[in-house]
C-alpha positions in Angstrom: -25.7 -3.6 -12.8 -23.2 -0.8 -11.9 -20.0 -3.1 -11.8 -18.5 -0.4 -9.8 -17.1 -0.2 -6.9 -15.7 -3.2 -6.1 -15.2 -4.9 -2.4 -11.5 -5.5 -1.4 -12.4 -9.1 -2.0 -13.8 -8.7 -5.6 -10.5 -6.6 -6.8 -8.2 -9.3 -5.4 -10.4 -12.3 -7.2 -10.7 -10.4 -10.3 -7.1 -9.2 -10.2 -5.9 -12.7 -9.7 -7.9 -13.9 -12.6 -6.2 -11.6 -14.8 -3.1 -12.3 -13.6 -3.2 -15.9 -14.1 -4.8 -15.9 -17.3 -1.5 -14.2 -18.4 1.1 -15.8 -16.6 0.0 -19.3 -16.0 -2.4 -19.8 -19.3 -2.0 -23.8 -18.8 -4.0 -23.5 -15.9 -6.5 -21.1 -16.8 -9.6 -20.9 -16.4 -9.1 -21.2 -12.6 -10.9 -23.9 -10.3 -12.4 -22.2 -7.0 -9.3 -23.9 -5.1 -6.5 -22.8 -7.4 -8.1 -19.2 -6.9 -8.0 -19.2 -3.4 -4.3 -20.3 -3.4 -3.7 -17.2 -5.9 -5.3 -14.6 -3.8 -3.6 -15.8 -0.6 -0.3 -16.0 -2.2 3.2 -14.3 -0.4 4.3 -13.1 -3.4 3.4 -10.2 -5.9 0.8 -9.2 -3.5 0.3 -6.1 -1.4 -1.7 -6.5 1.1 -1.2 -10.0 1.8 -5.0 -11.7 2.4 -6.3 -14.6 3.8 -9.6 -15.5 2.2 -11.8 -18.6 2.5 -13.3 -20.2 0.0 -16.6 -19.2 0.8 -15.3 -15.5 0.7 -13.8 -16.1 -2.9 -17.2 -17.6 -4.0 -19.2 -14.9 -2.8 -16.8 -12.3 -4.5 -16.8 -14.8 -7.7 -21.0 -15.1 -7.3 -21.0 -10.9 -7.2 -18.6 -10.5 -9.9 -20.7 -12.6 -11.6 -23.7 -10.5 -11.3 -21.9 -7.4 -12.1 -20.5 -9.4 -16.1 -16.7 -9.2 -14.6 -16.6 -13.0 -14.1 -18.1 -16.1 -16.0 -18.1 -19.7 -15.5 -16.4 -21.9 -17.9 -18.2 -25.2 -19.5 -17.1 -28.0 -20.6 -15.1 -29.4 -17.6 -16.5 -31.5 -14.3 -15.1 -28.5 -12.0 -16.3 -25.0 -11.9 -13.9 -22.9 -13.8 -13.7 -19.4 -13.9 -12.7 -16.4 -16.4 -12.3 -12.8 -16.1 -14.3 -10.4 -18.2 -12.4 -7.4 -16.9 -11.7 -5.3 -20.3 -15.1 -5.8 -21.9 -17.0 -5.1 -18.6 -15.0 -2.0 -17.5 -14.1 -0.9 -21.2 -10.7 -0.4 -21.2 -7.7 -1.1 -23.6 -5.4 -4.2 -22.6 -2.9 -1.5 -21.9 -4.9 0.2 -18.9 -6.5 -3.5 -18.0 -3.0 -4.5 -17.6 -2.2 -1.6 -15.4 -5.5 -2.0 -13.4 -4.9 -5.7 -12.7 -1.6 -4.9 -11.1 -2.5 -2.1 -9.1 -5.3 -4.3 -7.5 -2.8 -6.8 -6.8 0.2 -5.4 -5.6 -1.4 -1.8 -4.6 0.0 1.9 -5.3 3.1 1.9 -7.3 4.9 4.6 -9.5 4.9 4.3 -13.3 8.5 2.7 -13.1 7.3 -0.2 -10.9 4.1 -0.9 -12.7 6.6 -1.1 -15.9 9.0 -3.6 -14.2 5.9 -5.7 -12.7 3.5 -5.8 -16.0 6.8 -7.7 -17.6 4.9 -11.0 -17.6 1.7 -9.3 -18.6 2.4 -6.8 -21.4 5.7 -5.0 -22.1 5.5 -1.0 -22.4 8.4 0.2 -24.7 9.2 2.6 -21.7 7.8 4.7 -18.5 6.3 7.7 -20.9 3.8 4.5 -22.2 3.0 4.0 -19.0 2.4 7.2 -17.9 0.4 8.1 -20.9 -2.4 5.1 -20.1 -2.4 6.3 -16.5 -3.1 9.8 -17.3 -6.2 8.4 -19.7 -7.3 6.3 -17.0 -7.0 9.4 -14.8 -9.1 11.8 -16.9 -11.3 9.4 -17.8 -14.7 10.9 -19.0 -17.8 11.0 -16.7 -19.9 9.5 -19.2 -17.7 6.6 -19.3 -17.5 6.4 -15.7 -14.7 8.6 -14.3 -11.5 8.4 -13.4 -10.2 4.7 -12.7 -6.9 5.6 -11.3 -5.5 8.6 -9.0 -2.3 9.9 -8.8 -1.3 10.0 -4.8 0.7 13.0 -3.2 4.4 12.8 -3.5 5.6 11.7 0.0 8.7 13.1 1.5 11.9 11.6 0.1 10.0 10.3 -2.5 11.2 10.6 -6.3 8.3 9.5 -8.2 4.4 10.1 -7.6 2.5 6.7 -6.7 -0.8 5.6 -8.4 -3.7 3.9 -7.1 -6.9 2.4 -8.8 -10.1 3.7 -7.8 -12.2 0.6 -8.6 -13.3 0.3 -5.2 -14.0 4.0 -4.3 -11.8 6.9 -3.7 -8.4 6.4 -1.8 -6.6 8.2 0.8 -2.8 8.4 1.0 -1.2 8.3 4.5 2.2 9.5 5.2 4.4 6.7 6.3 4.8 6.1 9.8 8.6 7.1 9.3 8.1 10.6 8.2 5.6 10.8 10.7 8.2 10.2 13.3 10.6 12.7 12.1 8.4 15.5 13.3 7.5 13.9 16.7 11.1 12.3 17.6 12.2 16.1 18.3 9.6 17.0 20.8 9.9 13.7 22.4 13.6 14.3 22.9 13.1 18.2 24.3 10.6 16.8 27.0 13.6 14.2 27.9 16.1 16.8 28.4 13.8 19.0 30.1 13.1 16.0 32.7 16.9 15.5 33.1 17.8 19.0 33.6 15.1 19.5 36.0 16.5 16.5 37.9 20.3 17.3 37.6 19.1 20.8 39.2 17.4 19.3 42.3 20.5 17.0 42.8 22.7 19.9 42.9 20.0 21.8 45.1 20.6 19.0 47.4 24.0 18.4 47.7 24.6 22.3 48.5 22.4 21.9 51.1 24.0 18.8 52.2 27.6 20.7 52.3 26.3 23.6 54.2 25.1 21.8 57.0 28.1 19.7 57.4 30.0 23.3 57.1 32.3 21.6 54.3 33.7 23.2 51.0 31.4 23.0 48.1 32.7 20.7 45.5 35.5 21.5 43.7 36.3 24.5 46.1 38.9 22.6 48.0 40.9 21.3 44.9 41.0 24.6 43.7 42.8 25.9 47.2 45.1 22.8 47.2 46.3 23.5 43.5 46.9 27.1 44.8 
């Protein structure tokens, strides 16, 4: 069975197992209850999720059929372990980067190096970039690319990377960037409306002054000074 693409829930479950195996090995393998909490935690997650126990169990069952997780034996409570590296066929460093991308969303190479500290210590950003390049140029006979470099957004100093484990990704411009293009048009429309209103008011005042036989505004003051 082809292990890819994953659903969003499967990616979150798999990434959580990979994280906890490295950061809290004393509580690994994980029970279903602990795994639900890990998937829905508020820190180190993007986007945040609210997966139910049933949804996590379904994801585990699907991942098990793909040989990406397996049940741990010898305990009363069923516990789960990941089999990501072997199931996908990538080295340890690449598995770490993919796990972080599954949990935290698109990131720059620098962000990945910082976030990987508790998982694996990369020597420098160049080392991270080398493994990302390798994942991006992965041969089709091995399953094709597993990451993609996203188009650099306006004002960004570094490009971000995204995983392809759930299929192709589309990079959207941040709302703040889009706003810089729409705001001027809105401003021009408001200015034009105000100018039209002022012109109409000026015309109304002139008509009233003419009907009353008064001097136009400012005309009398000019005569007084003279």
